[in-house]
All heavy atoms as TSV, in Angstrom:
chain	resi	resn	atom	element	x	y	z
A	1	MET	N	N	-24.195	-66.626	22.734
A	1	MET	CA	C	-24.021	-65.869	21.526
A	1	MET	C	C	-22.989	-64.784	21.807
A	1	MET	O	O	-23.064	-64.032	22.754
A	1	MET	CB	C	-25.368	-65.229	21.114
A	1	MET	CG	C	-25.269	-64.416	19.870
A	1	MET	SD	S	-26.909	-63.980	19.181
A	1	MET	CE	C	-27.289	-62.534	20.126
A	2	LYS	N	N	-21.988	-64.720	20.921
A	2	LYS	CA	C	-20.902	-63.769	21.063
A	2	LYS	C	C	-21.265	-62.448	20.360
A	2	LYS	O	O	-21.712	-62.441	19.210
A	2	LYS	CB	C	-19.617	-64.335	20.488
A	2	LYS	CG	C	-18.439	-63.459	20.679
A	2	LYS	CD	C	-17.188	-64.141	20.159
A	2	LYS	CE	C	-15.985	-63.205	20.350
A	2	LYS	NZ	N	-14.767	-63.797	19.825
A	3	VAL	N	N	-21.076	-61.300	21.081
A	3	VAL	CA	C	-21.344	-59.992	20.479
A	3	VAL	C	C	-20.011	-59.422	20.045
A	3	VAL	O	O	-19.093	-59.296	20.830
A	3	VAL	CB	C	-22.015	-59.063	21.540
A	3	VAL	CG1	C	-22.203	-57.700	20.948
A	3	VAL	CG2	C	-23.337	-59.641	22.017
A	4	GLU	N	N	-19.923	-59.123	18.736
A	4	GLU	CA	C	-18.699	-58.518	18.194
A	4	GLU	C	C	-18.660	-57.041	18.480
A	4	GLU	O	O	-19.666	-56.367	18.505
A	4	GLU	CB	C	-18.636	-58.771	16.679
A	4	GLU	CG	C	-18.477	-60.211	16.304
A	4	GLU	CD	C	-17.134	-60.777	16.669
A	4	GLU	OE1	O	-16.156	-60.062	16.604
A	4	GLU	OE2	O	-17.105	-61.961	17.053
A	5	ASN	N	N	-17.459	-56.566	18.662
A	5	ASN	CA	C	-17.220	-55.108	18.808
A	5	ASN	C	C	-17.329	-54.520	17.422
A	5	ASN	O	O	-16.466	-54.761	16.555
A	5	ASN	CB	C	-15.884	-54.822	19.445
A	5	ASN	CG	C	-15.647	-53.348	19.671
A	5	ASN	OD1	O	-16.515	-52.517	19.373
A	5	ASN	ND2	N	-14.522	-53.009	20.204
A	6	THR	N	N	-18.344	-53.690	17.143
A	6	THR	CA	C	-18.552	-53.149	15.825
A	6	THR	C	C	-18.057	-51.711	15.677
A	6	THR	O	O	-18.325	-51.081	14.700
A	6	THR	CB	C	-20.060	-53.235	15.466
A	6	THR	OG1	O	-20.800	-52.499	16.432
A	6	THR	CG2	C	-20.543	-54.653	15.383
A	7	PHE	N	N	-17.359	-51.245	16.689
A	7	PHE	CA	C	-16.841	-49.868	16.637
A	7	PHE	C	C	-15.714	-49.820	15.630
A	7	PHE	O	O	-14.874	-50.698	15.592
A	7	PHE	CB	C	-16.357	-49.453	18.017
A	7	PHE	CG	C	-16.361	-47.943	18.220
A	7	PHE	CD1	C	-17.519	-47.300	18.592
A	7	PHE	CD2	C	-15.224	-47.196	17.979
A	7	PHE	CE1	C	-17.544	-45.940	18.771
A	7	PHE	CE2	C	-15.239	-45.836	18.142
A	7	PHE	CZ	C	-16.397	-45.197	18.524
A	8	PRO	N	N	-15.684	-48.803	14.749
A	8	PRO	CA	C	-14.578	-48.726	13.776
A	8	PRO	C	C	-13.238	-48.655	14.421
A	8	PRO	O	O	-13.113	-48.162	15.579
A	8	PRO	CB	C	-14.900	-47.440	13.017
A	8	PRO	CG	C	-16.262	-47.040	13.362
A	8	PRO	CD	C	-16.592	-47.676	14.661
A	9	PRO	N	N	-12.217	-49.071	13.733
A	9	PRO	CA	C	-10.839	-49.040	14.308
A	9	PRO	C	C	-10.465	-47.621	14.697
A	9	PRO	O	O	-10.705	-46.673	13.957
A	9	PRO	CB	C	-9.948	-49.549	13.190
A	9	PRO	CG	C	-10.852	-50.332	12.319
A	9	PRO	CD	C	-12.211	-49.714	12.413
A	10	ILE	N	N	-9.880	-47.503	15.886
A	10	ILE	CA	C	-9.395	-46.180	16.407
A	10	ILE	C	C	-7.885	-46.250	16.455
A	10	ILE	O	O	-7.321	-47.096	17.105
A	10	ILE	CB	C	-9.943	-45.887	17.816
A	10	ILE	CG1	C	-11.473	-45.954	17.845
A	10	ILE	CG2	C	-9.458	-44.565	18.322
A	10	ILE	CD1	C	-12.158	-44.906	16.992
A	11	SER	N	N	-7.249	-45.313	15.780
A	11	SER	CA	C	-5.772	-45.325	15.755
A	11	SER	C	C	-5.226	-44.514	16.931
A	11	SER	O	O	-5.865	-43.603	17.463
A	11	SER	CB	C	-5.261	-44.699	14.442
A	11	SER	OG	O	-5.505	-43.330	14.414
A	12	GLU	N	N	-4.032	-44.915	17.327
A	12	GLU	CA	C	-3.330	-44.221	18.390
A	12	GLU	C	C	-3.038	-42.764	17.976
A	12	GLU	O	O	-3.072	-41.861	18.807
A	12	GLU	CB	C	-2.007	-44.943	18.690
A	12	GLU	CG	C	-1.259	-44.434	19.901
A	12	GLU	CD	C	-1.890	-44.895	21.206
A	12	GLU	OE1	O	-2.571	-45.956	21.224
A	12	GLU	OE2	O	-1.722	-44.204	22.221
A	13	SER	N	N	-2.799	-42.540	16.711
A	13	SER	CA	C	-2.503	-41.189	16.228
A	13	SER	C	C	-3.659	-40.218	16.383
A	13	SER	O	O	-3.488	-39.051	16.705
A	13	SER	CB	C	-1.996	-41.196	14.790
A	13	SER	OG	O	-2.976	-41.706	13.942
A	14	ILE	N	N	-4.908	-40.696	16.181
A	14	ILE	CA	C	-6.039	-39.806	16.368
A	14	ILE	C	C	-6.217	-39.486	17.827
A	14	ILE	O	O	-6.544	-38.338	18.183
A	14	ILE	CB	C	-7.324	-40.385	15.743
A	14	ILE	CG1	C	-8.464	-39.365	15.699
A	14	ILE	CG2	C	-7.841	-41.592	16.503
A	14	ILE	CD1	C	-8.274	-38.279	14.716
A	15	ILE	N	N	-6.017	-40.435	18.698
A	15	ILE	CA	C	-6.102	-40.169	20.145
A	15	ILE	C	C	-5.034	-39.146	20.584
A	15	ILE	O	O	-5.342	-38.181	21.280
A	15	ILE	CB	C	-5.972	-41.454	20.941
A	15	ILE	CG1	C	-7.213	-42.356	20.630
A	15	ILE	CG2	C	-5.885	-41.170	22.454
A	15	ILE	CD1	C	-7.115	-43.729	21.146
A	16	ASN	N	N	-3.846	-39.322	20.076
A	16	ASN	CA	C	-2.761	-38.386	20.407
A	16	ASN	C	C	-3.066	-36.980	19.946
A	16	ASN	O	O	-2.800	-35.979	20.633
A	16	ASN	CB	C	-1.437	-38.846	19.814
A	16	ASN	CG	C	-0.900	-40.107	20.520
A	16	ASN	OD1	O	-1.287	-40.408	21.620
A	16	ASN	ND2	N	-0.057	-40.844	19.788
A	17	LYS	N	N	-3.623	-36.860	18.726
A	17	LYS	CA	C	-3.996	-35.550	18.179
A	17	LYS	C	C	-5.126	-34.933	19.009
A	17	LYS	O	O	-5.046	-33.708	19.304
A	17	LYS	CB	C	-4.381	-35.679	16.708
A	17	LYS	CG	C	-4.593	-34.325	16.054
A	17	LYS	CD	C	-3.275	-33.564	16.056
A	17	LYS	CE	C	-3.414	-32.246	15.270
A	17	LYS	NZ	N	-2.162	-31.493	15.273
A	18	LEU	N	N	-6.093	-35.708	19.380
A	18	LEU	CA	C	-7.180	-35.173	20.231
A	18	LEU	C	C	-6.643	-34.721	21.590
A	18	LEU	O	O	-7.065	-33.702	22.110
A	18	LEU	CB	C	-8.272	-36.221	20.413
A	18	LEU	CG	C	-9.111	-36.501	19.186
A	18	LEU	CD1	C	-10.020	-37.722	19.428
A	18	LEU	CD2	C	-9.960	-35.299	18.813
A	19	GLU	N	N	-5.692	-35.471	22.130
A	19	GLU	CA	C	-5.073	-35.079	23.396
A	19	GLU	C	C	-4.316	-33.716	23.221
A	19	GLU	O	O	-4.305	-32.935	24.151
A	19	GLU	CB	C	-4.098	-36.141	23.898
A	19	GLU	CG	C	-4.759	-37.394	24.379
A	19	GLU	CD	C	-5.299	-37.295	25.783
A	19	GLU	OE1	O	-5.219	-36.219	26.440
A	19	GLU	OE2	O	-5.875	-38.304	26.262
A	20	GLU	N	N	-3.723	-33.538	22.076
A	20	GLU	CA	C	-3.005	-32.271	21.819
A	20	GLU	C	C	-3.956	-31.101	21.637
A	20	GLU	O	O	-3.752	-30.028	22.194
A	20	GLU	CB	C	-2.201	-32.467	20.535
A	20	GLU	CG	C	-1.392	-31.278	20.103
A	20	GLU	CD	C	-0.661	-31.518	18.802
A	20	GLU	OE1	O	-0.153	-32.636	18.601
A	20	GLU	OE2	O	-0.636	-30.550	17.994
A	21	VAL	N	N	-5.069	-31.353	20.902
A	21	VAL	CA	C	-6.016	-30.288	20.641
A	21	VAL	C	C	-6.872	-29.948	21.874
A	21	VAL	O	O	-7.221	-28.784	22.102
A	21	VAL	CB	C	-6.920	-30.658	19.436
A	21	VAL	CG1	C	-8.019	-29.649	19.207
A	21	VAL	CG2	C	-6.078	-30.815	18.164
A	22	PHE	N	N	-7.226	-30.973	22.627
A	22	PHE	CA	C	-8.060	-30.825	23.857
A	22	PHE	C	C	-7.315	-31.368	25.065
A	22	PHE	O	O	-7.677	-32.410	25.607
A	22	PHE	CB	C	-9.381	-31.560	23.659
A	22	PHE	CG	C	-10.167	-31.162	22.451
A	22	PHE	CD1	C	-10.238	-32.021	21.354
A	22	PHE	CD2	C	-10.803	-29.944	22.358
A	22	PHE	CE1	C	-10.933	-31.652	20.216
A	22	PHE	CE2	C	-11.497	-29.566	21.221
A	22	PHE	CZ	C	-11.582	-30.429	20.129
A	23	PRO	N	N	-6.267	-30.665	25.507
A	23	PRO	CA	C	-5.435	-31.203	26.574
A	23	PRO	C	C	-6.183	-31.170	27.945
A	23	PRO	O	O	-7.175	-30.493	28.127
A	23	PRO	CB	C	-4.271	-30.216	26.611
A	23	PRO	CG	C	-4.852	-28.934	26.133
A	23	PRO	CD	C	-5.877	-29.337	25.104
A	24	LEU	N	N	-5.623	-31.997	28.843
A	24	LEU	CA	C	-6.103	-31.945	30.234
A	24	LEU	C	C	-5.839	-30.549	30.782
A	24	LEU	O	O	-4.792	-29.956	30.516
A	24	LEU	CB	C	-5.348	-32.995	31.085
A	24	LEU	CG	C	-5.752	-34.436	30.903
A	24	LEU	CD1	C	-4.819	-35.350	31.690
A	24	LEU	CD2	C	-7.186	-34.642	31.398
A	25	ARG	N	N	-6.775	-30.087	31.542
A	25	ARG	CA	C	-6.653	-28.751	32.125
A	25	ARG	C	C	-6.876	-28.815	33.625
A	25	ARG	O	O	-7.682	-29.598	34.083
A	25	ARG	CB	C	-7.702	-27.766	31.543
A	25	ARG	CG	C	-7.476	-27.448	30.104
A	25	ARG	CD	C	-8.551	-26.548	29.545
A	25	ARG	NE	N	-8.746	-25.366	30.356
A	25	ARG	CZ	C	-9.760	-24.505	30.207
A	25	ARG	NH1	N	-10.665	-24.724	29.291
A	25	ARG	NH2	N	-9.853	-23.472	31.003
A	26	ASP	N	N	-6.197	-27.974	34.338
A	26	ASP	CA	C	-6.450	-27.864	35.790
A	26	ASP	C	C	-6.505	-26.368	36.172
A	26	ASP	O	O	-6.263	-26.056	37.382
A	26	ASP	CB	C	-5.404	-28.633	36.566
A	26	ASP	CG	C	-4.000	-28.081	36.389
A	26	ASP	OD1	O	-3.821	-27.153	35.584
A	26	ASP	OD2	O	-3.092	-28.599	37.079
A	27	ASP	N	N	-6.807	-25.558	35.244
A	27	ASP	CA	C	-6.787	-24.086	35.531
A	27	ASP	C	C	-8.182	-23.494	35.781
A	27	ASP	O	O	-8.369	-22.279	35.637
A	27	ASP	CB	C	-6.110	-23.344	34.361
A	27	ASP	CG	C	-6.780	-23.581	33.022
A	27	ASP	OD1	O	-7.596	-24.499	32.905
A	27	ASP	OD2	O	-6.487	-22.780	32.096
A	28	PHE	N	N	-9.139	-24.348	36.144
A	28	PHE	CA	C	-10.469	-23.836	36.457
A	28	PHE	C	C	-10.468	-23.251	37.845
A	28	PHE	O	O	-9.775	-23.703	38.750
A	28	PHE	CB	C	-11.486	-24.939	36.336
A	28	PHE	CG	C	-11.598	-25.569	34.998
A	28	PHE	CD1	C	-11.206	-26.887	34.775
A	28	PHE	CD2	C	-12.071	-24.863	33.914
A	28	PHE	CE1	C	-11.281	-27.446	33.524
A	28	PHE	CE2	C	-12.154	-25.404	32.635
A	28	PHE	CZ	C	-11.726	-26.711	32.454
A	29	ASP	N	N	-11.315	-22.248	38.035
A	29	ASP	CA	C	-11.458	-21.668	39.370
A	29	ASP	C	C	-12.952	-21.443	39.638
A	29	ASP	O	O	-13.821	-21.877	38.850
A	29	ASP	CB	C	-10.616	-20.369	39.496
A	29	ASP	CG	C	-11.042	-19.298	38.523
A	29	ASP	OD1	O	-12.181	-19.328	37.995
A	29	ASP	OD2	O	-10.217	-18.411	38.263
A	30	SER	N	N	-13.227	-20.774	40.712
A	30	SER	CA	C	-14.642	-20.585	41.115
A	30	SER	C	C	-15.423	-19.712	40.188
A	30	SER	O	O	-16.656	-19.701	40.211
A	30	SER	CB	C	-14.699	-20.041	42.530
A	30	SER	OG	O	-14.058	-18.773	42.575
A	31	THR	N	N	-14.752	-18.984	39.268
A	31	THR	CA	C	-15.477	-18.123	38.306
A	31	THR	C	C	-15.796	-18.870	37.010
A	31	THR	O	O	-16.511	-18.327	36.155
A	31	THR	CB	C	-14.637	-16.868	37.981
A	31	THR	OG1	O	-13.419	-17.285	37.351
A	31	THR	CG2	C	-14.332	-16.081	39.226
A	32	THR	N	N	-15.335	-20.090	36.858
A	32	THR	CA	C	-15.591	-20.853	35.652
A	32	THR	C	C	-17.059	-21.281	35.667
A	32	THR	O	O	-17.536	-21.880	36.639
A	32	THR	CB	C	-14.695	-22.080	35.533
A	32	THR	OG1	O	-13.328	-21.666	35.636
A	32	THR	CG2	C	-14.915	-22.835	34.246
A	33	GLY	N	N	-17.775	-20.971	34.626
A	33	GLY	CA	C	-19.186	-21.286	34.536
A	33	GLY	C	C	-19.443	-22.776	34.391
A	33	GLY	O	O	-18.622	-23.538	33.867
A	34	GLN	N	N	-20.665	-23.162	34.774
A	34	GLN	CA	C	-21.035	-24.567	34.700
A	34	GLN	C	C	-21.043	-25.043	33.231
A	34	GLN	O	O	-20.624	-26.158	32.972
A	34	GLN	CB	C	-22.389	-24.775	35.318
A	34	GLN	CG	C	-22.849	-26.211	35.286
A	34	GLN	CD	C	-24.166	-26.474	35.963
A	34	GLN	OE1	O	-24.839	-25.532	36.395
A	34	GLN	NE2	N	-24.570	-27.700	36.061
A	35	ASN	N	N	-21.521	-24.235	32.303
A	35	ASN	CA	C	-21.549	-24.620	30.911
A	35	ASN	C	C	-20.165	-24.879	30.375
A	35	ASN	O	O	-19.963	-25.820	29.618
A	35	ASN	CB	C	-22.281	-23.575	30.063
A	35	ASN	CG	C	-23.779	-23.553	30.270
A	35	ASN	OD1	O	-24.337	-24.510	30.816
A	35	ASN	ND2	N	-24.420	-22.463	29.929
A	36	ALA	N	N	-19.202	-24.035	30.727
A	36	ALA	CA	C	-17.804	-24.225	30.286
A	36	ALA	C	C	-17.270	-25.534	30.844
A	36	ALA	O	O	-16.573	-26.264	30.133
A	36	ALA	CB	C	-16.966	-23.046	30.698
A	37	LEU	N	N	-17.554	-25.795	32.068
A	37	LEU	CA	C	-17.068	-27.056	32.681
A	37	LEU	C	C	-17.717	-28.289	32.010
A	37	LEU	O	O	-17.013	-29.252	31.712
A	37	LEU	CB	C	-17.395	-27.094	34.194
A	37	LEU	CG	C	-16.570	-26.154	35.094
A	37	LEU	CD1	C	-17.112	-26.129	36.468
A	37	LEU	CD2	C	-15.105	-26.568	35.077
A	38	MET	N	N	-19.022	-28.192	31.781
A	38	MET	CA	C	-19.697	-29.360	31.142
A	38	MET	C	C	-19.171	-29.580	29.742
A	38	MET	O	O	-18.967	-30.715	29.319
A	38	MET	CB	C	-21.216	-29.098	31.152
A	38	MET	CG	C	-21.839	-29.225	32.478
A	38	MET	SD	S	-23.616	-28.746	32.622
A	38	MET	CE	C	-24.305	-29.211	31.097
A	39	PHE	N	N	-18.901	-28.475	29.005
A	39	PHE	CA	C	-18.362	-28.598	27.647
A	39	PHE	C	C	-17.000	-29.293	27.688
A	39	PHE	O	O	-16.727	-30.210	26.923
A	39	PHE	CB	C	-18.287	-27.236	27.033
A	39	PHE	CG	C	-17.890	-27.247	25.558
A	39	PHE	CD1	C	-18.774	-27.638	24.592
A	39	PHE	CD2	C	-16.608	-26.867	25.203
A	39	PHE	CE1	C	-18.420	-27.659	23.266
A	39	PHE	CE2	C	-16.226	-26.891	23.864
A	39	PHE	CZ	C	-17.146	-27.320	22.900
A	40	TYR	N	N	-16.111	-28.820	28.590
A	40	TYR	CA	C	-14.792	-29.383	28.705
A	40	TYR	C	C	-14.845	-30.839	29.084
A	40	TYR	O	O	-14.180	-31.677	28.463
A	40	TYR	CB	C	-13.942	-28.600	29.767
A	40	TYR	CG	C	-12.696	-29.317	30.112
A	40	TYR	CD1	C	-11.606	-29.324	29.266
A	40	TYR	CD2	C	-12.576	-30.028	31.303
A	40	TYR	CE1	C	-10.427	-30.000	29.581
A	40	TYR	CE2	C	-11.409	-30.713	31.636
A	40	TYR	CZ	C	-10.359	-30.718	30.743
A	40	TYR	OH	O	-9.210	-31.396	31.046
A	41	TYR	N	N	-15.609	-31.181	30.082
A	41	TYR	CA	C	-15.682	-32.557	30.561
A	41	TYR	C	C	-16.317	-33.486	29.519
A	41	TYR	O	O	-16.008	-34.660	29.403
A	41	TYR	CB	C	-16.327	-32.690	31.923
A	41	TYR	CG	C	-15.382	-32.211	32.999
A	41	TYR	CD1	C	-15.665	-31.067	33.748
A	41	TYR	CD2	C	-14.195	-32.863	33.261
A	41	TYR	CE1	C	-14.834	-30.608	34.735
A	41	TYR	CE2	C	-13.336	-32.424	34.244
A	41	TYR	CZ	C	-13.625	-31.282	34.953
A	41	TYR	OH	O	-12.743	-30.845	35.912
A	42	GLY	N	N	-17.201	-32.918	28.682
A	42	GLY	CA	C	-17.783	-33.678	27.569
A	42	GLY	C	C	-16.712	-34.013	26.550
A	42	GLY	O	O	-16.643	-35.161	26.050
A	43	GLN	N	N	-15.864	-33.053	26.219
A	43	GLN	CA	C	-14.760	-33.315	25.333
A	43	GLN	C	C	-13.853	-34.413	25.863
A	43	GLN	O	O	-13.468	-35.356	25.141
A	43	GLN	CB	C	-13.898	-32.049	25.074
A	43	GLN	CG	C	-14.619	-30.950	24.332
A	43	GLN	CD	C	-13.816	-29.665	24.339
A	43	GLN	OE1	O	-13.023	-29.411	25.237
A	43	GLN	NE2	N	-14.045	-28.830	23.339
A	44	ARG	N	N	-13.468	-34.291	27.111
A	44	ARG	CA	C	-12.552	-35.264	27.726
A	44	ARG	C	C	-13.217	-36.639	27.798
A	44	ARG	O	O	-12.539	-37.676	27.636
A	44	ARG	CB	C	-12.144	-34.811	29.091
A	44	ARG	CG	C	-11.272	-33.544	29.078
A	44	ARG	CD	C	-10.042	-33.626	28.267
A	44	ARG	NE	N	-9.223	-34.804	28.620
A	44	ARG	CZ	C	-8.168	-35.201	27.961
A	44	ARG	NH1	N	-7.772	-34.553	26.908
A	44	ARG	NH2	N	-7.494	-36.254	28.347
A	45	SER	N	N	-14.536	-36.678	27.972
A	45	SER	CA	C	-15.242	-37.953	28.042
A	45	SER	C	C	-15.158	-38.666	26.713
A	45	SER	O	O	-14.941	-39.892	26.687
A	45	SER	CB	C	-16.678	-37.704	28.427
A	45	SER	OG	O	-17.428	-38.908	28.387
A	46	VAL	N	N	-15.294	-37.950	25.602
A	46	VAL	CA	C	-15.176	-38.573	24.287
A	46	VAL	C	C	-13.766	-39.107	24.069
A	46	VAL	O	O	-13.590	-40.212	23.588
A	46	VAL	CB	C	-15.574	-37.591	23.176
A	46	VAL	CG1	C	-15.234	-38.087	21.800
A	46	VAL	CG2	C	-17.063	-37.234	23.289
A	47	ILE	N	N	-12.755	-38.349	24.480
A	47	ILE	CA	C	-11.363	-38.797	24.313
A	47	ILE	C	C	-11.113	-40.051	25.148
A	47	ILE	O	O	-10.507	-40.997	24.664
A	47	ILE	CB	C	-10.385	-37.663	24.656
A	47	ILE	CG1	C	-10.522	-36.526	23.671
A	47	ILE	CG2	C	-8.939	-38.207	24.705
A	47	ILE	CD1	C	-9.804	-35.250	24.072
A	48	ARG	N	N	-11.622	-40.063	26.374
A	48	ARG	CA	C	-11.435	-41.265	27.212
A	48	ARG	C	C	-12.168	-42.484	26.590
A	48	ARG	O	O	-11.630	-43.595	26.595
A	48	ARG	CB	C	-11.994	-41.034	28.629
A	48	ARG	CG	C	-11.075	-40.219	29.512
A	48	ARG	CD	C	-11.476	-40.225	30.982
A	48	ARG	NE	N	-12.896	-39.901	31.168
A	48	ARG	CZ	C	-13.369	-38.670	31.292
A	48	ARG	NH1	N	-12.548	-37.633	31.250
A	48	ARG	NH2	N	-14.612	-38.456	31.479
A	49	TYR	N	N	-13.340	-42.271	26.042
A	49	TYR	CA	C	-14.096	-43.334	25.401
A	49	TYR	C	C	-13.293	-43.923	24.211
A	49	TYR	O	O	-13.170	-45.137	24.084
A	49	TYR	CB	C	-15.460	-42.873	24.950
A	49	TYR	CG	C	-16.242	-43.955	24.274
A	49	TYR	CD1	C	-16.925	-44.917	24.988
A	49	TYR	CD2	C	-16.302	-44.027	22.854
A	49	TYR	CE1	C	-17.627	-45.921	24.361
A	49	TYR	CE2	C	-16.997	-45.028	22.229
A	49	TYR	CZ	C	-17.642	-46.007	22.970
A	49	TYR	OH	O	-18.346	-46.979	22.336
A	50	LEU	N	N	-12.800	-43.007	23.357
A	50	LEU	CA	C	-12.077	-43.484	22.199
A	50	LEU	C	C	-10.755	-44.183	22.594
A	50	LEU	O	O	-10.391	-45.182	21.995
A	50	LEU	CB	C	-11.789	-42.299	21.264
A	50	LEU	CG	C	-12.991	-41.685	20.560
A	50	LEU	CD1	C	-12.612	-40.462	19.785
A	50	LEU	CD2	C	-13.705	-42.713	19.683
A	51	ALA	N	N	-10.093	-43.673	23.619
A	51	ALA	CA	C	-8.851	-44.312	24.078
A	51	ALA	C	C	-9.168	-45.684	24.625
A	51	ALA	O	O	-8.421	-46.665	24.389
A	51	ALA	CB	C	-8.191	-43.460	25.170
A	52	ASN	N	N	-10.305	-45.847	25.319
A	52	ASN	CA	C	-10.689	-47.138	25.817
A	52	ASN	C	C	-11.026	-48.113	24.644
A	52	ASN	O	O	-10.650	-49.279	24.698
A	52	ASN	CB	C	-11.870	-47.012	26.759
A	52	ASN	CG	C	-12.176	-48.345	27.463
A	52	ASN	OD1	O	-11.283	-48.931	28.075
A	52	ASN	ND2	N	-13.389	-48.793	27.353
A	53	GLN	N	N	-11.712	-47.601	23.643
A	53	GLN	CA	C	-12.005	-48.468	22.465
A	53	GLN	C	C	-10.720	-48.909	21.810
A	53	GLN	O	O	-10.568	-50.088	21.396
A	53	GLN	CB	C	-12.876	-47.708	21.462
A	53	GLN	CG	C	-14.284	-47.512	21.866
A	53	GLN	CD	C	-15.009	-48.832	22.076
A	53	GLN	OE1	O	-14.952	-49.715	21.220
A	53	GLN	NE2	N	-15.657	-48.958	23.194
A	54	ASN	N	N	-9.732	-47.998	21.697
A	54	ASN	CA	C	-8.411	-48.363	21.131
A	54	ASN	C	C	-7.766	-49.457	21.942
A	54	ASN	O	O	-7.223	-50.421	21.411
A	54	ASN	CB	C	-7.554	-47.111	21.048
A	54	ASN	CG	C	-6.135	-47.435	20.575
A	54	ASN	OD1	O	-5.252	-47.594	21.434
A	54	ASN	ND2	N	-5.914	-47.487	19.298
A	55	LYS	N	N	-7.821	-49.328	23.242
A	55	LYS	CA	C	-7.240	-50.330	24.133
A	55	LYS	C	C	-7.922	-51.694	23.936
A	55	LYS	O	O	-7.212	-52.718	23.830
A	55	LYS	CB	C	-7.358	-49.856	25.605
A	55	LYS	CG	C	-6.822	-50.836	26.593
A	55	LYS	CD	C	-7.027	-50.294	27.977
A	55	LYS	CE	C	-6.572	-51.346	29.035
A	55	LYS	NZ	N	-6.891	-50.957	30.374
A	56	ILE	N	N	-9.231	-51.704	23.864
A	56	ILE	CA	C	-9.975	-52.944	23.691
A	56	ILE	C	C	-9.600	-53.562	22.343
A	56	ILE	O	O	-9.384	-54.778	22.259
A	56	ILE	CB	C	-11.505	-52.670	23.768
A	56	ILE	CG1	C	-11.874	-52.340	25.210
A	56	ILE	CG2	C	-12.293	-53.871	23.251
A	56	ILE	CD1	C	-13.312	-51.792	25.329
A	57	GLN	N	N	-9.536	-52.730	21.293
A	57	GLN	CA	C	-9.214	-53.236	19.980
A	57	GLN	C	C	-7.830	-53.845	19.945
A	57	GLN	O	O	-7.602	-54.887	19.360
A	57	GLN	CB	C	-9.367	-52.138	18.971
A	57	GLN	CG	C	-10.804	-51.751	18.726
A	57	GLN	CD	C	-11.004	-50.477	17.904
A	57	GLN	OE1	O	-10.051	-49.835	17.515
A	57	GLN	NE2	N	-12.248	-50.143	17.654
A	58	ASN	N	N	-6.858	-53.174	20.585
A	58	ASN	CA	C	-5.502	-53.700	20.616
A	58	ASN	C	C	-5.420	-54.983	21.456
A	58	ASN	O	O	-4.656	-55.875	21.109
A	58	ASN	CB	C	-4.532	-52.661	21.135
A	58	ASN	CG	C	-4.290	-51.577	20.087
A	58	ASN	OD1	O	-4.368	-51.823	18.887
A	58	ASN	ND2	N	-4.022	-50.343	20.564
A	59	GLU	N	N	-6.153	-55.057	22.541
A	59	GLU	CA	C	-6.174	-56.285	23.335
A	59	GLU	C	C	-6.771	-57.421	22.527
A	59	GLU	O	O	-6.259	-58.559	22.565
A	59	GLU	CB	C	-6.966	-56.065	24.644
A	59	GLU	CG	C	-6.239	-55.230	25.665
A	59	GLU	CD	C	-7.091	-54.907	26.843
A	59	GLU	OE1	O	-8.342	-55.214	26.879
A	59	GLU	OE2	O	-6.570	-54.285	27.783
A	60	ASN	N	N	-7.823	-57.125	21.748
A	60	ASN	CA	C	-8.446	-58.156	20.915
A	60	ASN	C	C	-7.482	-58.693	19.863
A	60	ASN	O	O	-7.455	-59.840	19.574
A	60	ASN	CB	C	-9.747	-57.632	20.270
A	60	ASN	CG	C	-10.873	-57.478	21.270
A	60	ASN	OD1	O	-10.841	-58.080	22.354
A	60	ASN	ND2	N	-11.837	-56.706	20.907
A	61	ILE	N	N	-6.712	-57.784	19.283
A	61	ILE	CA	C	-5.752	-58.189	18.294
A	61	ILE	C	C	-4.704	-59.121	18.902
A	61	ILE	O	O	-4.316	-60.126	18.296
A	61	ILE	CB	C	-5.039	-56.970	17.651
A	61	ILE	CG1	C	-6.036	-56.178	16.758
A	61	ILE	CG2	C	-3.800	-57.345	16.863
A	61	ILE	CD1	C	-5.525	-54.833	16.310
A	62	LEU	N	N	-4.284	-58.781	20.098
A	62	LEU	CA	C	-3.245	-59.591	20.754
A	62	LEU	C	C	-3.757	-60.934	21.235
A	62	LEU	O	O	-3.001	-61.913	21.336
A	62	LEU	CB	C	-2.639	-58.822	21.947
A	62	LEU	CG	C	-1.863	-57.580	21.579
A	62	LEU	CD1	C	-1.437	-56.804	22.847
A	62	LEU	CD2	C	-0.620	-57.928	20.779
A	63	THR	N	N	-5.041	-61.021	21.614
A	63	THR	CA	C	-5.590	-62.240	22.170
A	63	THR	C	C	-6.259	-63.157	21.146
A	63	THR	O	O	-6.604	-64.268	21.481
A	63	THR	CB	C	-6.560	-61.958	23.324
A	63	THR	OG1	O	-7.641	-61.145	22.771
A	63	THR	CG2	C	-5.874	-61.217	24.434
A	64	LYS	N	N	-6.490	-62.685	19.926
A	64	LYS	CA	C	-7.105	-63.532	18.896
A	64	LYS	C	C	-6.118	-64.631	18.459
A	64	LYS	O	O	-4.959	-64.375	18.303
A	64	LYS	CB	C	-7.494	-62.674	17.686
A	64	LYS	CG	C	-8.735	-61.883	17.878
A	64	LYS	CD	C	-9.139	-61.183	16.600
A	64	LYS	CE	C	-10.310	-60.307	16.780
A	64	LYS	NZ	N	-10.701	-59.588	15.583
A	65	SER	N	N	-6.678	-65.799	18.319
A	65	SER	CA	C	-5.860	-66.900	17.868
A	65	SER	C	C	-6.239	-67.353	16.484
A	65	SER	O	O	-7.324	-67.349	16.091
A	65	SER	CB	C	-5.986	-68.067	18.828
A	65	SER	OG	O	-5.524	-67.696	20.091
């Protein structure tokens, strides 16, 4: 039984905008609190997930016959 990807289409433009609004950061230091780090990495996790969904959707479009 084939399981279809039911995630709504994710556009490249939304991912680019999210990358702009929530950019990668490397300016944390030892005074950065755990809550701030968890919040930041949660944001980045969502962006990575959506980017991966976009990649899967684009691969599916290219490989469908």
